Backbone as JSON Lines, residues from 0, in Angstrom:
{"i":0,"aa":"M","n":[12.82,35.42,25.16],"ca":[11.89,36.15,24.15],"c":[10.64,36.68,24.86]}
{"i":1,"aa":"T","n":[10.53,37.91,24.84],"ca":[9.41,38.51,25.52],"c":[8.29,38.7,24.48]}
{"i":2,"aa":"A","n":[6.99,38.67,25.16],"ca":[5.81,38.72,24.27],"c":[5.8,40.23,23.68]}
{"i":3,"aa":"V","n":[5.09,40.26,22.66],"ca":[5.0,41.62,22.05],"c":[3.52,41.9,21.98]}
{"i":4,"aa":"P","n":[3.0,43.2,22.14],"ca":[1.73,43.62,22.28],"c":[0.91,43.23,21.02]}
{"i":5,"aa":"L","n":[-0.38,43.02,21.15],"ca":[-1.2,42.67,20.08],"c":[-1.01,43.37,18.74]}
{"i":6,"aa":"K","n":[-0.7,44.77,18.92],"ca":[-0.75,45.63,17.7],"c":[0.17,45.19,16.62]}
{"i":7,"aa":"H","n":[1.31,44.5,17.18],"ca":[2.36,44.05,16.21],"c":[2.1,42.53,15.62]}
{"i":8,"aa":"R","n":[0.86,42.03,15.92],"ca":[0.55,40.74,15.52],"c":[-0.23,40.81,14.01]}
{"i":9,"aa":"T","n":[0.26,39.9,13.07],"ca":[-0.66,39.8,11.91],"c":[-1.86,39.16,12.21]}
{"i":10,"aa":"A","n":[-3.07,39.86,11.73],"ca":[-4.32,39.44,12.0],"c":[-4.72,38.15,11.36]}
{"i":11,"aa":"F","n":[-4.27,37.82,10.21],"ca":[-4.67,36.56,9.43],"c":[-3.41,35.77,8.88]}
{"i":12,"aa":"P","n":[-2.49,35.36,9.83],"ca":[-1.02,34.64,9.44],"c":[-1.46,33.65,8.53]}
{"i":13,"aa":"P","n":[-0.47,33.26,7.56],"ca":[-0.41,32.06,6.77],"c":[-0.28,30.92,7.48]}
{"i":14,"aa":"R","n":[-0.97,29.71,7.13],"ca":[-0.91,28.52,7.79],"c":[0.25,27.65,7.38]}
{"i":15,"aa":"A","n":[0.99,26.99,8.15],"ca":[2.1,26.18,7.83],"c":[1.56,24.81,7.34]}
{"i":16,"aa":"P","n":[2.22,24.29,6.22],"ca":[1.6,23.04,5.73],"c":[1.93,21.92,6.73]}
{"i":17,"aa":"G","n":[0.93,21.08,7.01],"ca":[1.31,19.99,8.05],"c":[1.71,18.69,7.36]}
{"i":18,"aa":"P","n":[1.81,17.64,8.08],"ca":[2.07,16.36,7.49],"c":[0.79,15.79,7.07]}
{"i":19,"aa":"A","n":[0.98,14.62,6.27],"ca":[-0.12,14.07,5.52],"c":[-1.16,13.67,6.59]}
{"i":20,"aa":"G","n":[-2.45,13.99,6.27],"ca":[-3.7,13.94,7.02],"c":[-3.86,15.01,7.9]}
{"i":21,"aa":"V","n":[-3.1,15.94,8.1],"ca":[-3.12,17.12,9.05],"c":[-3.49,18.39,8.08]}
{"i":22,"aa":"S","n":[-4.43,18.97,8.57],"ca":[-5.0,20.13,7.76],"c":[-4.04,21.32,7.96]}
{"i":23,"aa":"D","n":[-3.71,21.42,9.33],"ca":[-3.22,22.59,9.68],"c":[-2.17,22.49,10.99]}
{"i":24,"aa":"R","n":[-1.42,23.41,11.2],"ca":[-0.38,23.33,12.29],"c":[-0.63,24.49,13.11]}
{"i":25,"aa":"Q","n":[-0.39,24.17,14.68],"ca":[-0.46,25.28,15.55],"c":[0.93,25.2,16.36]}
{"i":26,"aa":"F","n":[1.12,26.18,17.07],"ca":[2.37,26.25,17.98],"c":[1.75,26.56,19.59]}
{"i":27,"aa":"A","n":[2.24,25.74,20.36],"ca":[1.81,25.74,21.87],"c":[3.05,26.04,22.68]}
{"i":28,"aa":"A","n":[2.81,26.77,23.83],"ca":[3.72,26.79,24.74],"c":[3.4,25.98,25.89]}
{"i":29,"aa":"L","n":[4.28,25.21,26.45],"ca":[4.05,24.47,27.8],"c":[4.76,25.28,29.0]}
{"i":30,"aa":"P","n":[4.02,26.24,29.54],"ca":[4.72,27.05,30.56],"c":[5.01,26.4,31.76]}
{"i":31,"aa":"W","n":[5.98,26.67,32.16],"ca":[6.72,26.15,33.56],"c":[7.38,26.91,34.51]}
{"i":32,"aa":"R","n":[7.29,26.51,35.83],"ca":[8.42,27.32,36.58],"c":[8.74,26.43,37.81]}
{"i":33,"aa":"R","n":[9.98,26.82,38.31],"ca":[10.4,25.85,39.44],"c":[10.03,26.73,40.67]}
{"i":34,"aa":"Q","n":[9.52,25.8,41.69],"ca":[9.13,26.3,43.0],"c":[10.43,26.45,43.86]}
{"i":35,"aa":"A","n":[10.19,26.98,44.97],"ca":[11.31,27.3,46.07],"c":[11.85,25.79,46.39]}
{"i":36,"aa":"D","n":[10.94,24.96,46.56],"ca":[11.59,23.59,46.93],"c":[11.86,22.6,45.93]}
{"i":37,"aa":"G","n":[12.19,23.24,44.71],"ca":[12.74,22.6,43.64],"c":[11.65,21.87,42.73]}
{"i":38,"aa":"S","n":[10.56,21.75,43.13],"ca":[9.32,21.09,42.22],"c":[8.95,22.0,41.18]}
{"i":39,"aa":"V","n":[8.43,21.23,40.21],"ca":[8.11,22.05,38.86],"c":[6.59,22.19,38.74]}
{"i":40,"aa":"K","n":[6.05,23.26,38.5],"ca":[4.59,23.47,38.26],"c":[4.4,23.83,36.64]}
{"i":41,"aa":"V","n":[3.39,23.39,36.07],"ca":[3.1,23.87,34.72],"c":[1.75,24.61,34.64]}
{"i":42,"aa":"L","n":[1.68,25.32,33.68],"ca":[0.34,26.04,33.66],"c":[-0.65,25.51,32.77]}
{"i":43,"aa":"L","n":[-1.86,25.45,33.07],"ca":[-2.99,25.16,32.17],"c":[-3.94,26.09,32.12]}
{"i":44,"aa":"I","n":[-4.67,26.35,31.09],"ca":[-5.56,27.38,30.82],"c":[-6.8,26.69,30.35]}
{"i":45,"aa":"T","n":[-8.19,27.22,30.49],"ca":[-9.29,26.75,29.89],"c":[-9.49,27.28,28.55]}
{"i":46,"aa":"S","n":[-9.93,26.36,27.58],"ca":[-10.41,27.09,26.41],"c":[-11.68,27.88,26.45]}
{"i":47,"aa":"R","n":[-11.82,28.87,25.49],"ca":[-12.78,29.99,25.76],"c":[-14.23,29.16,25.46]}
{"i":48,"aa":"E","n":[-14.47,28.39,24.62],"ca":[-15.69,27.93,24.35],"c":[-16.18,26.55,25.01]}
{"i":49,"aa":"T","n":[-15.19,25.69,25.13],"ca":[-15.59,24.29,25.82],"c":[-15.16,24.38,27.27]}
{"i":50,"aa":"R","n":[-14.26,25.38,27.69],"ca":[-13.88,25.37,29.08],"c":[-13.0,24.08,29.34]}
{"i":51,"aa":"R","n":[-12.53,23.37,28.46],"ca":[-11.57,22.29,28.75],"c":[-10.32,22.68,28.99]}
{"i":52,"aa":"W","n":[-9.43,22.07,29.95],"ca":[-7.94,22.46,30.27],"c":[-7.04,22.04,28.98]}
{"i":53,"aa":"I","n":[-6.35,23.14,28.71],"ca":[-5.31,23.15,27.59],"c":[-4.37,23.87,27.84]}
{"i":54,"aa":"I","n":[-3.21,24.01,26.97],"ca":[-2.29,24.95,27.06],"c":[-2.4,25.93,26.01]}
{"i":55,"aa":"P","n":[-1.49,27.17,26.25],"ca":[-1.78,28.16,25.34],"c":[-1.15,27.96,23.88]}
{"i":56,"aa":"K","n":[-2.1,28.15,22.82],"ca":[-1.61,27.82,21.34],"c":[-2.22,28.49,20.5]}
{"i":57,"aa":"G","n":[-1.66,28.63,19.25],"ca":[-2.25,29.53,18.31],"c":[-1.49,29.0,16.85]}
{"i":58,"aa":"W","n":[-2.0,29.83,15.87],"ca":[-1.67,29.7,14.59],"c":[-0.25,30.4,14.37]}
{"i":59,"aa":"P","n":[0.54,29.99,13.34],"ca":[1.58,30.54,12.93],"c":[1.62,32.2,12.69]}
{"i":60,"aa":"M","n":[2.55,32.87,12.97],"ca":[2.53,34.35,12.82],"c":[3.78,34.77,12.05]}
{"i":61,"aa":"T","n":[3.33,35.66,10.97],"ca":[4.32,36.09,9.89],"c":[5.52,36.87,10.75]}
{"i":62,"aa":"G","n":[6.62,36.43,10.33],"ca":[7.78,37.05,10.83],"c":[8.23,36.5,12.19]}
{"i":63,"aa":"R","n":[7.54,35.57,12.78],"ca":[7.87,34.96,14.01],"c":[8.3,33.57,13.9]}
{"i":64,"aa":"T","n":[9.27,33.06,14.54],"ca":[9.56,31.67,14.61],"c":[8.43,30.76,15.42]}
{"i":65,"aa":"P","n":[8.46,29.48,15.15],"ca":[7.32,28.8,16.04],"c":[7.36,29.11,17.46]}
{"i":66,"aa":"E","n":[8.61,29.06,18.06],"ca":[8.65,29.21,19.63],"c":[8.26,30.77,19.86]}
{"i":67,"aa":"Q","n":[8.55,31.53,19.08],"ca":[8.23,32.99,19.35],"c":[6.56,33.09,19.32]}
{"i":68,"aa":"A","n":[5.99,32.44,18.37],"ca":[4.54,32.37,18.21],"c":[3.98,31.74,19.26]}
{"i":69,"aa":"A","n":[4.57,30.66,19.84],"ca":[3.99,29.79,21.14],"c":[4.12,31.03,22.42]}
{"i":70,"aa":"A","n":[5.36,31.65,22.43],"ca":[5.56,32.73,23.6],"c":[4.39,33.69,23.48]}
{"i":71,"aa":"Q","n":[4.26,34.16,22.34],"ca":[3.18,35.29,22.14],"c":[1.73,34.84,22.6]}
{"i":72,"aa":"E","n":[1.49,33.56,22.26],"ca":[0.08,33.05,22.6],"c":[0.1,32.89,24.24]}
{"i":73,"aa":"A","n":[1.16,32.56,24.84],"ca":[1.1,32.38,26.38],"c":[0.95,33.75,26.9]}
{"i":74,"aa":"Y","n":[1.49,34.78,26.23],"ca":[1.08,36.0,26.68],"c":[-0.26,36.45,26.66]}
{"i":75,"aa":"E","n":[-0.62,36.33,25.42],"ca":[-2.26,36.87,25.03],"c":[-3.21,36.0,25.88]}
{"i":76,"aa":"E","n":[-2.8,34.68,25.98],"ca":[-3.92,34.04,26.66],"c":[-3.92,33.76,28.18]}
{"i":77,"aa":"A","n":[-2.68,33.98,28.61],"ca":[-2.38,33.85,30.02],"c":[-1.61,34.75,30.84]}
{"i":78,"aa":"G","n":[-0.99,35.75,30.16],"ca":[-0.23,37.11,30.67],"c":[1.12,36.42,31.16]}
{"i":79,"aa":"L","n":[1.66,35.47,30.34],"ca":[2.96,34.88,30.65],"c":[3.93,35.35,29.87]}
{"i":80,"aa":"V","n":[5.15,35.81,30.41],"ca":[6.32,36.16,29.74],"c":[7.46,35.3,30.14]}
{"i":81,"aa":"G","n":[8.14,34.82,28.99],"ca":[9.42,34.06,29.43],"c":[10.09,33.44,28.21]}
{"i":82,"aa":"E","n":[10.92,32.54,28.38],"ca":[11.75,32.09,27.26],"c":[11.31,30.9,26.78]}
{"i":83,"aa":"A","n":[10.72,30.78,25.34],"ca":[10.44,29.43,25.02],"c":[11.71,28.91,24.11]}
{"i":84,"aa":"R","n":[11.89,27.71,24.47],"ca":[12.93,27.09,23.85],"c":[12.8,26.67,22.32]}
{"i":85,"aa":"P","n":[13.69,26.72,21.53],"ca":[13.65,26.64,19.98],"c":[13.17,25.22,19.61]}
{"i":86,"aa":"D","n":[13.44,24.33,20.52],"ca":[13.26,22.91,20.12],"c":[12.05,22.4,20.6]}
{"i":87,"aa":"P","n":[10.98,21.89,19.67],"ca":[9.79,21.38,20.41],"c":[10.03,20.04,21.26]}
{"i":88,"aa":"I","n":[9.3,19.8,22.25],"ca":[9.29,18.69,23.04],"c":[8.5,17.52,22.37]}
{"i":89,"aa":"G","n":[7.71,17.98,21.3],"ca":[6.94,16.72,20.86],"c":[5.65,17.5,20.07]}
{"i":90,"aa":"A","n":[4.98,16.74,19.53],"ca":[3.63,17.4,18.88],"c":[2.44,16.41,19.35]}
{"i":91,"aa":"Y","n":[1.24,17.01,19.19],"ca":[0.1,16.09,19.14],"c":[-0.84,16.69,18.48]}
{"i":92,"aa":"T","n":[-2.08,15.88,18.06],"ca":[-3.07,16.35,17.17],"c":[-4.33,16.31,18.05]}
{"i":93,"aa":"Y","n":[-5.35,17.28,17.47],"ca":[-6.63,17.46,18.02],"c":[-7.48,17.8,16.97]}
{"i":94,"aa":"G","n":[-8.8,17.49,17.12],"ca":[-9.91,17.9,16.2],"c":[-10.41,19.34,16.53]}
{"i":95,"aa":"K","n":[-10.33,20.31,15.79],"ca":[-10.68,21.76,15.95],"c":[-11.87,21.73,15.32]}
{"i":96,"aa":"K","n":[-13.11,22.06,16.04],"ca":[-14.27,22.26,15.61],"c":[-14.32,23.7,15.01]}
{"i":97,"aa":"L","n":[-14.8,23.69,13.86],"ca":[-15.04,24.97,12.97],"c":[-16.51,25.41,13.03]}
{"i":98,"aa":"R","n":[-16.64,26.87,12.73],"ca":[-17.88,27.57,12.91],"c":[-18.96,26.69,12.26]}
{"i":99,"aa":"H","n":[-18.82,26.2,11.03],"ca":[-19.82,25.53,10.17],"c":[-20.1,24.17,10.67]}
{"i":100,"aa":"G","n":[-19.31,23.57,11.54],"ca":[-19.51,22.29,12.22],"c":[-18.68,21.21,11.87]}
{"i":101,"aa":"A","n":[-17.88,21.42,11.04],"ca":[-16.81,20.34,10.55],"c":[-15.64,20.34,11.64]}
{"i":102,"aa":"V","n":[-14.89,19.24,11.54],"ca":[-13.84,19.24,12.26],"c":[-12.42,19.08,11.54]}
{"i":103,"aa":"Q","n":[-11.62,19.81,12.02],"ca":[-10.29,20.02,11.13],"c":[-9.23,19.31,12.1]}
{"i":104,"aa":"T","n":[-8.49,18.49,11.64],"ca":[-7.35,17.97,12.21],"c":[-6.16,18.9,12.14]}
{"i":105,"aa":"V","n":[-5.72,19.07,13.55],"ca":[-4.61,20.15,13.6],"c":[-3.39,19.42,14.34]}
{"i":106,"aa":"E","n":[-2.27,19.53,13.83],"ca":[-1.22,19.23,14.63],"c":[-0.57,20.33,15.52]}
{"i":107,"aa":"V","n":[-0.14,20.21,16.72],"ca":[0.35,21.1,17.67],"c":[1.84,20.78,18.04]}
{"i":108,"aa":"Q","n":[2.79,21.73,17.54],"ca":[4.12,21.63,18.21],"c":[4.17,22.38,19.36]}
{"i":109,"aa":"V","n":[4.78,21.56,20.35],"ca":[4.88,22.03,21.76],"c":[6.31,22.5,22.07]}
{"i":110,"aa":"F","n":[6.4,23.75,22.74],"ca":[7.59,24.32,23.04],"c":[7.75,24.66,24.62]}
{"i":111,"aa":"P","n":[8.75,24.02,25.34],"ca":[8.59,24.46,26.79],"c":[9.04,25.91,26.87]}
{"i":112,"aa":"M","n":[8.31,26.64,27.98],"ca":[8.6,27.92,28.18],"c":[8.81,28.13,29.62]}
{"i":113,"aa":"E","n":[9.97,28.65,30.01],"ca":[10.13,28.88,31.36],"c":[9.57,30.37,31.58]}
{"i":114,"aa":"V","n":[8.63,30.44,32.6],"ca":[7.9,31.62,32.97],"c":[8.83,32.39,33.73]}
{"i":115,"aa":"L","n":[8.85,33.73,33.33],"ca":[9.73,34.68,34.03],"c":[8.93,35.68,34.9]}
{"i":116,"aa":"V","n":[7.75,36.14,34.3],"ca":[6.79,37.06,34.64],"c":[5.46,36.66,34.42]}
{"i":117,"aa":"E","n":[4.61,36.88,35.45],"ca":[3.19,36.7,35.16],"c":[2.4,37.96,35.36]}
{"i":118,"aa":"R","n":[1.81,38.53,34.26],"ca":[1.17,39.87,34.12],"c":[-0.26,39.58,34.75]}
{"i":119,"aa":"L","n":[-0.69,40.62,35.36],"ca":[-1.97,40.8,35.86],"c":[-2.89,41.08,34.76]}
{"i":120,"aa":"A","n":[-2.41,41.95,33.81],"ca":[-3.25,42.5,32.66],"c":[-2.77,41.92,31.34]}
{"i":121,"aa":"F","n":[-3.69,41.22,30.64],"ca":[-3.22,40.74,29.25],"c":[-4.63,40.6,28.43]}
{"i":122,"aa":"P","n":[-4.38,40.37,27.27],"ca":[-5.37,40.47,26.24],"c":[-6.7,39.68,26.59]}
{"i":123,"aa":"E","n":[-6.32,38.3,26.86],"ca":[-7.54,37.46,27.14],"c":[-7.99,37.31,28.64]}
{"i":124,"aa":"R","n":[-7.63,38.2,29.37],"ca":[-7.81,38.33,30.87],"c":[-9.38,38.28,31.1]}
{"i":125,"aa":"G","n":[-9.9,37.41,31.95],"ca":[-11.28,37.32,32.22],"c":[-12.13,36.32,31.09]}
{"i":126,"aa":"Q","n":[-11.31,35.79,30.2],"ca":[-11.86,34.9,29.25],"c":[-11.67,33.45,29.6]}
{"i":127,"aa":"R","n":[-10.61,33.22,30.48],"ca":[-10.06,31.86,30.69],"c":[-9.83,31.8,32.18]}
{"i":128,"aa":"Q","n":[-9.69,30.51,32.67],"ca":[-9.28,30.14,33.94],"c":[-7.72,29.76,33.82]}
{"i":129,"aa":"K","n":[-6.91,30.08,34.82],"ca":[-5.55,29.38,34.78],"c":[-5.28,28.64,36.02]}
{"i":130,"aa":"L","n":[-4.55,27.54,35.86],"ca":[-4.01,26.55,37.0],"c":[-2.66,26.22,37.05]}
{"i":131,"aa":"W","n":[-1.85,26.69,37.85],"ca":[-0.62,26.23,38.17],"c":[-0.49,24.76,38.88]}
{"i":132,"aa":"T","n":[-0.21,23.7,38.41],"ca":[-0.19,22.44,38.98],"c":[1.02,21.5,38.54]}
{"i":133,"aa":"S","n":[1.05,20.43,39.18],"ca":[2.22,19.62,38.89],"c":[1.99,18.89,37.53]}
{"i":134,"aa":"P","n":[3.04,18.52,36.89],"ca":[2.89,17.9,35.43],"c":[2.03,16.75,35.52]}
{"i":135,"aa":"A","n":[2.04,15.75,36.54],"ca":[1.2,14.66,36.65],"c":[-0.25,15.11,36.87]}
{"i":136,"aa":"D","n":[-0.5,16.07,37.48],"ca":[-1.89,16.6,37.59],"c":[-2.52,17.32,36.38]}
{"i":137,"aa":"A","n":[-1.61,18.04,35.81],"ca":[-2.0,18.58,34.53],"c":[-2.22,17.44,33.43]}
{"i":138,"aa":"A","n":[-1.54,16.47,33.38],"ca":[-1.54,15.32,32.57],"c":[-3.16,14.67,32.67]}
{"i":139,"aa":"D","n":[-3.38,14.69,33.87],"ca":[-4.56,14.02,34.11],"c":[-6.08,14.78,33.9]}
{"i":140,"aa":"K","n":[-5.78,16.15,33.83],"ca":[-6.75,17.3,33.5],"c":[-6.88,17.49,31.96]}
{"i":141,"aa":"V","n":[-6.06,17.29,31.23],"ca":[-6.14,17.45,29.56],"c":[-7.04,16.36,29.03]}
{"i":142,"aa":"D","n":[-7.46,16.59,27.93],"ca":[-8.31,15.46,27.37],"c":[-7.53,14.82,26.05]}
{"i":143,"aa":"E","n":[-6.67,15.62,25.41],"ca":[-5.98,15.04,24.27],"c":[-5.0,14.03,24.69]}
{"i":144,"aa":"P","n":[-4.82,12.62,24.27],"ca":[-4.1,11.76,24.57],"c":[-2.53,12.06,24.43]}
{"i":145,"aa":"G","n":[-2.39,12.74,23.01],"ca":[-1.0,13.15,22.8],"c":[-0.6,14.24,23.72]}
{"i":146,"aa":"L","n":[-1.29,15.11,24.28],"ca":[-0.8,16.33,24.97],"c":[-0.6,15.61,26.47]}
{"i":147,"aa":"K","n":[-1.39,14.7,26.85],"ca":[-1.34,13.96,28.23],"c":[0.19,13.47,28.23]}
{"i":148,"aa":"A","n":[0.46,12.76,27.14],"ca":[1.93,12.07,27.14],"c":[2.84,12.97,27.17]}
{"i":149,"aa":"L","n":[2.83,14.09,26.29],"ca":[3.93,15.19,26.32],"c":[4.04,15.76,27.76]}
{"i":150,"aa":"I","n":[3.05,16.04,28.46],"ca":[3.16,16.53,29.85],"c":[3.7,15.49,30.75]}
{"i":151,"aa":"R","n":[3.39,14.27,30.7],"ca":[3.99,13.39,31.45],"c":[5.24,13.18,31.41]}
{"i":152,"aa":"R","n":[5.77,13.35,30.22],"ca":[7.32,13.06,29.78],"c":[8.18,14.35,30.01]}
{"i":153,"aa":"F","n":[7.42,15.5,30.3],"ca":[8.09,16.76,30.48],"c":[9.2,16.72,31.8]}
{"i":154,"aa":"H","n":[10.31,17.3,31.39],"ca":[11.22,17.37,32.52],"c":[12.13,18.63,32.12]}
{"i":155,"aa":"P","n":[11.94,19.71,32.89],"ca":[12.75,20.92,32.41],"c":[14.22,20.83,32.76]}
{"i":156,"aa":"P","n":[14.9,21.71,32.07],"ca":[16.43,21.64,32.53],"c":[16.69,21.87,33.91]}
{"i":157,"aa":"R","n":[17.8,21.2,34.38],"ca":[18.28,21.36,35.8],"c":[18.69,22.95,35.7]}
{"i":158,"aa":"A","n":[18.5,23.4,37.19],"ca":[18.8,24.75,37.55],"c":[20.26,24.71,37.9]}
């Protein structure tokens, strides 16, 4: 699945209903690539406001499957193009701070995405930092316990 330019994205997509106690649902990509030596690296990006290490994620998009929405976010936030798997490797929750100060609980389904191309120009270029690192190091850098656990358990398919 290749990412589609922003002009094809719905500006205010409907939110998918989440499980009990969860206000909303987002979809995320766990971008990965295999190195020449066979090791695996995953990509983290910084959030725009708090500058914490996270993975690309966003809201559902009209006309897109969850894994397509995750792949689109990976393109917009990090310039990545690749194939997101249709089955999530898991989910985690986090508290999203809203503009008026309240905190909303959001469940994030995570889809592994093998990165085929890393573009130099992309919509959020200059707004975030990117870091390719080992899954173990990535897990140490993220704050959300559920995301830490997902990254630690991640094993891409064999080549």
